[in-house]
C-alpha positions as CSV (number, residue, x, y, z in Angstrom):
1,M,0.1,0.2,-0.1
2,N,2.7,2.2,0.7
3,E,4.9,1.4,-2.5
4,I,1.6,2.2,-4.3
5,F,0.7,5.6,-2.9
6,K,4.4,6.7,-3.1
7,K,5.2,5.9,-6.4
8,R,2.3,7.8,-7.2
9,R,3.1,10.8,-5.6
10,N,7.1,10.4,-6.9
11,L,5.2,10.7,-10.7
12,W,2.9,13.9,-9.7
13,Y,5.9,15.4,-7.9
14,Q,8.2,14.7,-11.0
15,Q,5.2,16.9,-13.3
16,N,5.0,19.5,-11.3
17,I,9.1,19.7,-11.6
18,K,8.6,20.0,-15.6
19,Y,5.8,22.0,-15.7
20,L,7.9,24.5,-13.0
21,R,10.5,24.7,-15.4
22,Y,8.2,26.7,-17.3
23,V,6.3,29.0,-15.1
24,F,10.0,30.2,-13.3
25,N,11.4,30.9,-16.4
26,D,14.2,33.4,-17.0
27,H,11.8,36.4,-17.8
28,F,9.2,35.8,-15.0
29,V,12.1,34.4,-12.4
30,L,13.1,38.5,-13.0
31,F,10.1,40.1,-12.7
32,L,9.1,38.4,-9.4
33,M,11.8,39.5,-8.2
34,I,11.5,43.1,-9.5
35,L,7.8,42.9,-8.0
36,L,9.2,41.4,-4.3
37,G,11.8,44.1,-4.1
38,A,9.4,46.8,-4.9
39,L,7.1,45.2,-2.6
40,V,9.6,45.2,0.2
41,V,10.0,48.9,-0.2
42,Q,6.5,49.7,0.1
43,Y,5.7,47.5,3.4
44,V,9.0,48.6,4.9
45,N,8.0,52.4,4.3
46,F,4.7,51.6,5.6
47,L,5.2,50.3,8.5
48,Q,7.8,54.0,9.5
49,V,4.8,55.8,8.9
50,H,1.7,53.9,9.9
51,H,1.0,52.5,13.4
52,L,-2.2,50.4,13.8
53,N,-4.7,50.7,16.8
54,L,-6.5,47.9,18.6
55,W,-9.2,47.4,16.2
56,G,-6.8,47.7,12.9
57,K,-4.9,44.8,14.9
58,I,-7.6,42.8,15.9
59,I,-9.0,43.1,12.1
60,L,-5.4,41.9,10.2
61,V,-5.3,38.9,12.6
62,V,-8.3,38.2,11.6
63,F,-7.7,38.2,8.1
64,V,-4.3,36.5,8.6
65,S,-6.0,33.5,10.2
66,L,-8.6,33.7,7.1
67,L,-6.1,33.8,5.0
68,S,-3.9,31.1,6.1
69,Q,-6.6,28.6,6.2
70,V,-7.3,29.3,2.0
71,L,-4.4,27.4,1.1
72,G,-3.6,23.6,1.5
73,R,-5.7,20.3,0.3
74,L,-6.1,17.0,1.3
75,A,-3.8,15.5,-1.0
76,T,-4.7,11.2,-1.0
77,F,-3.6,10.7,-4.2
78,I,-6.9,8.5,-4.8
79,E,-7.4,7.1,-8.7
80,A,-10.7,6.5,-9.5
81,P,-9.5,2.5,-9.9
82,D,-8.8,2.3,-6.5
83,K,-12.8,2.0,-5.6
84,V,-12.7,-1.9,-7.4
85,F,-8.6,-2.6,-6.9
86,L,-8.4,-1.6,-3.6
87,L,-11.6,-2.4,-2.1
88,T,-10.5,-5.6,-0.2
89,K,-7.8,-2.7,1.7
90,E,-10.3,-0.5,2.9
91,L,-8.6,-0.8,6.8
92,E,-5.2,0.3,5.2
93,V,-6.4,3.4,3.2
94,R,-8.0,4.4,6.2
95,A,-5.1,4.3,8.0
96,Y,-3.2,5.7,5.0
97,L,-5.3,8.9,5.0
98,I,-4.4,9.8,8.9
99,K,-0.7,9.9,6.7
100,C,-2.0,12.0,4.0
101,L,-3.7,14.5,6.9
102,I,0.2,15.1,8.3
103,R,1.8,15.5,4.2
104,S,-1.0,17.9,4.1
105,L,-0.2,20.3,7.0
106,I,3.1,21.3,5.9
107,L,2.4,23.6,3.1
108,P,-0.3,25.6,5.3
109,A,1.9,25.3,8.5
110,I,4.9,27.1,6.0
111,V,2.4,29.8,4.8
112,S,0.6,30.7,8.0
113,G,4.5,31.0,9.7
114,L,5.2,33.6,6.6
115,L,1.6,35.4,7.0
116,V,2.4,35.4,10.7
117,L,5.9,36.9,10.2
118,I,4.9,39.4,7.8
119,A,2.4,40.8,9.8
120,A,4.3,40.3,13.1
121,P,6.1,44.1,12.6
122,L,2.4,45.9,12.2
123,L,0.7,44.2,15.2
124,K,4.1,44.2,17.7
125,F,2.9,41.4,19.9
126,N,5.0,38.8,22.0
127,P,6.9,36.4,20.6
128,I,4.9,34.0,22.5
129,F,1.7,35.2,21.3
130,L,2.7,34.9,17.8
131,I,4.0,31.0,18.2
132,L,0.4,30.4,19.6
133,W,-1.1,32.2,17.4
134,F,0.9,29.9,14.1
135,L,0.2,27.0,16.5
136,V,-3.8,27.8,16.5
137,L,-3.6,28.4,13.3
138,V,-1.7,24.9,12.1
139,G,-4.3,23.3,14.7
140,I,-7.3,24.6,12.4
141,K,-6.1,23.5,9.4
142,A,-6.0,20.1,10.9
143,G,-8.9,20.2,12.1
144,L,-10.5,21.2,8.8
145,L,-8.9,17.9,7.2
146,A,-9.4,15.9,9.8
147,Y,-13.3,16.5,9.9
148,Q,-12.8,16.4,5.7
149,I,-11.1,12.6,6.1
150,W,-14.4,12.0,8.4
151,R,-17.0,12.9,6.5
152,F,-15.4,10.7,3.8
153,Q,-16.0,7.5,6.0
154,N,-19.1,9.1,8.3
155,S,-21.3,6.0,6.9
156,G,-18.6,3.5,8.5
157,L,-17.8,2.6,4.8
158,L,-15.2,4.5,2.6
159,D,-16.4,7.3,0.5
160,W,-14.6,6.0,-2.7
161,S,-16.4,8.1,-5.2
162,G,-16.0,11.6,-3.0
163,L,-12.4,10.6,-2.4
164,I,-11.6,10.8,-6.3
165,D,-13.4,13.5,-6.9
166,L,-11.5,15.4,-4.3
167,E,-8.5,14.6,-5.7
168,E,-9.4,15.3,-9.0
169,A,-10.2,18.7,-8.3
170,R,-7.2,19.2,-6.5
171,K,-4.7,18.0,-8.7
172,T,-7.0,20.4,-11.8
173,G,-6.3,23.5,-9.7
174,T,-3.0,23.1,-9.7
175,L,-2.6,21.8,-13.6
176,R,-5.2,24.9,-13.8
177,L,-2.6,27.5,-12.7
178,F,0.3,25.6,-14.5
179,S,-1.7,26.3,-17.8
180,L,-1.3,30.2,-17.3
181,F,2.3,29.1,-18.8
182,T,2.4,26.0,-21.1
183,N,0.1,23.6,-22.1
184,V,-1.3,21.1,-20.0
185,K,-1.1,17.8,-20.4
186,G,-4.7,15.4,-18.8
187,L,-6.6,18.6,-17.9
188,K,-10.1,17.9,-17.8
189,S,-12.7,21.1,-19.0
190,H,-16.5,20.9,-18.4
191,S,-19.3,23.1,-20.8
192,H,-21.6,25.5,-19.4
193,R,-24.5,27.1,-21.0
194,R,-24.5,30.5,-19.6
195,K,-28.0,31.0,-21.2
196,Y,-27.3,35.1,-20.1
197,L,-24.6,35.1,-22.2
198,D,-26.1,33.7,-25.6
199,F,-26.3,37.4,-26.7
200,L,-23.2,37.2,-27.3
201,L,-23.0,34.2,-30.1
202,T,-24.2,36.3,-32.8
203,K,-25.0,35.1,-36.1
204,T,-22.2,34.9,-38.6
205,K,-20.8,33.2,-41.6
206,R,-17.6,33.0,-40.6
207,T,-17.5,29.6,-39.0
208,Y,-14.8,29.5,-36.8
209,E,-14.9,32.9,-35.3
210,Y,-18.3,31.0,-33.8
211,L,-16.8,27.8,-32.6
212,F,-14.2,29.6,-30.6
213,T,-16.6,32.7,-29.4
214,R,-18.8,29.3,-28.2
215,S,-15.8,27.8,-27.1
216,F,-14.7,30.7,-25.2
217,L,-18.4,31.2,-23.7
218,R,-18.9,27.9,-22.7
219,S,-16.1,26.0,-22.6
220,G,-13.0,25.0,-20.2
221,D,-11.9,27.6,-18.3
222,Y,-11.8,30.6,-20.4
223,L,-13.8,33.2,-19.2
224,G,-13.4,32.2,-15.3
225,L,-9.6,32.5,-16.5
226,T,-10.0,36.2,-18.3
227,I,-12.1,37.0,-15.5
228,R,-10.1,36.4,-12.8
229,L,-7.0,38.0,-14.6
230,L,-8.5,41.6,-15.4
231,I,-9.9,41.3,-11.5
232,L,-6.3,41.3,-10.6
233,S,-5.2,43.8,-12.9
234,I,-7.4,45.9,-11.3
235,L,-6.5,45.5,-7.6
236,S,-3.0,45.7,-8.6
237,M,-3.8,49.0,-9.9
238,I,-5.9,50.1,-6.5
239,F,-3.6,48.9,-3.9
240,V,-0.1,48.9,-5.3
241,K,0.7,53.0,-5.1
242,N,3.4,52.4,-7.3
243,G,2.0,53.2,-10.5
244,I,5.2,52.0,-12.5
245,V,5.2,48.5,-10.4
246,A,1.3,48.2,-10.6
247,I,1.4,49.0,-14.6
248,V,4.3,46.5,-14.6
249,M,1.3,43.8,-12.6
250,V,-1.1,44.9,-15.0
251,V,0.7,43.8,-18.2
252,V,1.8,40.6,-16.9
253,F,-1.4,39.6,-16.3
254,N,-2.4,41.0,-19.9
255,Y,0.1,38.8,-21.0
256,L,-0.4,35.4,-19.1
257,L,-4.1,36.1,-20.6
258,I,-3.3,36.3,-24.3
259,F,-0.9,33.3,-23.7
260,Q,-4.0,30.9,-22.3
261,L,-6.5,32.4,-25.2
262,L,-3.9,30.8,-27.9
263,S,-5.1,27.1,-26.5
264,L,-8.4,27.9,-27.9
265,Q,-6.6,27.3,-31.4
266,T,-6.5,23.9,-30.5
267,A,-10.0,23.9,-29.0
268,F,-11.8,21.9,-32.3
269,D,-8.8,20.0,-33.4
270,Y,-10.5,16.6,-32.0
271,Q,-13.5,17.1,-34.1
272,L,-13.7,14.8,-37.1
273,L,-16.0,17.1,-39.2
274,T,-14.2,20.6,-38.7
275,R,-11.3,18.7,-41.0
276,I,-13.7,18.6,-44.0
277,Y,-15.2,22.1,-44.0
278,P,-14.7,23.6,-47.2
279,L,-12.3,25.9,-45.2
280,K,-9.1,27.3,-45.5
281,K,-6.7,27.1,-43.1
282,A,-6.0,31.3,-42.5
283,A,-9.8,31.7,-41.8
284,K,-9.0,29.4,-38.2
285,T,-6.3,31.6,-37.9
286,A,-8.3,34.8,-38.5
287,G,-11.3,33.8,-36.5
288,L,-9.1,32.8,-33.3
289,R,-7.3,36.3,-33.6
290,M,-10.8,38.2,-33.8
291,I,-11.7,36.4,-30.2
292,I,-8.6,37.9,-28.9
293,F,-9.4,41.4,-30.4
294,R,-12.8,41.3,-28.9
295,V,-11.9,40.0,-25.4
296,M,-8.6,42.5,-25.1
297,M,-10.6,45.3,-26.5
298,F,-12.8,45.3,-23.3
299,V,-9.8,44.5,-21.0
300,T,-8.4,47.0,-22.5
301,I,-11.4,49.7,-21.9
302,V,-11.8,48.5,-18.5
303,E,-8.0,48.8,-17.7
304,L,-7.8,52.6,-19.1
305,V,-10.6,53.7,-17.5
306,L,-9.5,52.7,-13.8
307,S,-5.8,53.6,-14.4
308,L,-6.9,57.2,-15.1
309,I,-8.4,57.0,-11.5
310,F,-6.1,54.9,-9.8
311,V,-2.6,55.1,-11.1
312,R,-0.6,57.9,-11.3
313,P,1.4,59.6,-13.2
314,F,-1.5,59.6,-15.8
315,F,1.2,59.2,-18.6
316,L,1.4,55.5,-17.5
317,T,-2.2,54.7,-18.5
318,L,-0.7,55.1,-22.5
319,V,1.4,52.0,-21.4
320,I,-1.3,49.6,-21.1
321,L,-2.8,50.2,-24.6
322,L,0.3,50.6,-26.1
323,V,1.5,47.2,-24.9
324,N,-2.1,45.3,-24.9
325,F,-1.8,46.6,-29.1
326,L,1.3,45.4,-29.5
327,L,0.4,41.7,-27.5
328,T,-3.1,42.1,-29.9
329,K,-1.6,42.8,-32.8
330,F,2.0,41.2,-33.1
331,Y,2.8,39.0,-30.5
332,V,-0.5,37.0,-31.4
333,R,0.5,37.2,-35.1
334,F,3.8,35.9,-34.0
335,R,2.5,32.8,-32.1
336,L,-0.2,32.0,-34.3
337,K,2.6,31.6,-37.6
338,N,4.6,29.6,-35.5
339,K,2.3,27.2,-35.1
């Protein structure tokens, strides 16, 4: 039993390491170093001029406590065939789940420790209190994970389907993060109707334009990804006081959005009927470029309006317009030409 799950963990870690090479490439590492340096400088300046009162400290403690519980899921590495082939080993699997709980606490404990250390200069609490606070955060996370395990065996038998769905959701969430930087194998997607967006599916004689629009609105996570990256761009402009750093973050998020939208090109390659369409290959490229242009036009309008309100100096707003134009006009064409 231990050998089976140890092999699965190793395969999963090897897969993650392979994708991390694409995530932490030279350009992204350089950006992270610049961003980290800018945030450290901003935080040091903030500490010099701001002091929290009692209510401010209470709000910060509650915020950090809630944030520490967000990251970290129960990693079981249970797969769909296990509900058949490991059914006779249910007692051993239950014992194995306890080990999973301990391993799954490592990442939340690290995150909780970092959050406590970052908040410590603002709180100015006794070190003993900070240590107790850290232990309480880890204990709460352990309790939540333990309750999750208990819930899957509440009836006296293991809920194999629930464990399998939980593990698939955990892996899918990780792979979606990697998919922002590179093409990921084994990433499952689902289609959703979203009737309230049907008005965007206008009738057109351009086949691929309609198909890509439909795929963007209903298939995979393209629409959700667009909204999330746009929200991150908005939050960067609102909360990052340094205008240059804020614009750099917005540009990076827009680049990631376009990079991910380019994967729409293969959305219908599995459909054999598309190969007999009486259409030229250029029609497919033109349809994809049109969809990316429309999405980026919407994103650019929202970012321009908000940058005029929150970003200083004002001329940095033109950087967003210029970079989005270059990415949409030339980068997309270059990428599609090389595929």
